[in-house]
Structures are given as C-alpha cells and as structure tokens.
C-alpha positions in Angstrom: 0.0 0.0 0.0 1.1 3.5 -0.6 1.1 6.2 2.1 -2.6 6.8 1.3 -3.5 3.2 1.9 -4.1 2.5 -1.8 -3.2 -1.1 -2.7 -0.4 -1.3 -5.2 -0.6 -5.1 -5.6 -1.3 -8.3 -3.6 1.3 -10.7 -2.4 -1.1 -13.6 -3.1 -2.3 -14.2 -6.6 -5.0 -16.7 -5.5 -5.7 -16.1 -1.8 -8.8 -18.4 -2.0 -6.4 -21.3 -2.4 -4.5 -20.5 0.8 -6.5 -22.6 3.3 -4.8 -23.5 6.5 -5.8 -26.7 8.3 -7.4 -26.2 11.7 -5.8 -27.0 15.0 -6.8 -30.2 16.8 -9.5 -29.6 19.4 -10.6 -31.6 22.4 -14.1 -32.6 23.2 -14.8 -29.2 24.7 -13.9 -27.4 21.4 -10.6 -26.0 22.8 -7.5 -26.1 20.5 -4.9 -28.5 21.9 -2.4 -28.8 19.0 -1.5 -25.7 16.8 -1.1 -25.9 13.1 1.8 -24.5 11.1 1.7 -23.6 7.5 4.3 -22.2 5.0 3.3 -20.7 1.7 5.6 -19.7 -1.1 4.6 -17.2 -3.6 6.5 -16.4 -6.8 6.7 -12.7 -7.6 7.6 -11.7 -11.1 9.6 -8.5 -11.8 6.6 -6.4 -12.8 4.8 -7.1 -9.6 8.0 -6.7 -7.6 8.5 -3.2 -9.0 5.0 -2.2 -7.8 5.4 -3.9 -4.4 8.8 -2.2 -3.9 7.0 1.2 -3.9 4.9 0.2 -0.9 5.2 2.1 2.4 2.6 0.0 4.3 1.5 -3.6 4.5 -2.1 -4.7 5.3 -2.8 -8.3 6.3 -6.5 -9.4 5.9 -7.6 -12.8 7.1 -10.9 -14.6 7.7 -11.4 -17.4 10.1 -14.3 -19.9 9.6 -15.3 -23.3 10.8 -16.6 -26.3 8.8 -20.4 -26.7 9.0 -20.9 -23.6 11.1 -22.9 -23.1 13.3 -23.2 -26.9 14.0 -19.5 -27.2 14.5 -18.3 -24.4 16.7 -15.0 -23.7 18.4 -14.1 -21.7 21.5 -11.8 -18.7 21.0 -10.1 -18.1 24.2 -8.1 -15.1 25.4 -5.0 -17.3 25.4 -5.4 -18.2 21.7 -3.2 -16.5 19.2 -2.8 -16.3 15.4 0.8 -15.6 14.6 1.6 -14.4 11.1 5.2 -14.1 10.0 6.3 -12.6 6.6 9.7 -13.2 5.2 11.5 -12.7 1.9 13.9 -15.0 0.2 15.0 -13.6 -3.2 17.0 -14.7 -6.2 17.8 -11.8 -8.5 19.1 -11.9 -12.0 20.9 -8.7 -13.0 21.5 -8.2 -16.7 
C-alpha cells in the first residue's frame, strides 16, 4: 500500500487457495495442537516493482469453521494467530 492506503498489488495471486488446516481440538472445542503452514509465492519482476513502492502492508484474514454453526469452536483469550512474513529472493541482474 502507498502512504494513502491504496493497494499497489497483492502478495497472493490466489488467496482463496490458501486454506490452513485447523488445529486439533478436544471434546470441549478447545484447541490443543496448533497448526503451522508455510506458503511460497513467486513474484515476477513487474509485480516486484509495484510492491517495492509500498510504504505500508495490510494483512487481511478470515477465520471460519466447517459446518458452522453446527461445528463451533471456542476462541479463548490465550489463543493467538501468529503471522510471519519473510522474503527469500533470487535476483538476475543483466
């Protein structure tokens, strides 16, 4: 995003394909085993040039459950959703 919060590009071409498996829950609906997921996204030069102009990053996510509201989960104060963003680049200079 630029300084006026205008989106320059998206880091994900197909965000609908980025589904993270849910944590294991106990019989009370409390998460007992966290889930980890790594997603790699290839960014071509034209997109990289637009993204490099960004001064801000916005992360938007949506959490849902299967068969809601029949299957519900408990969201506790101790629950967290950690998002880490990193860059590993290979650059060809001609």
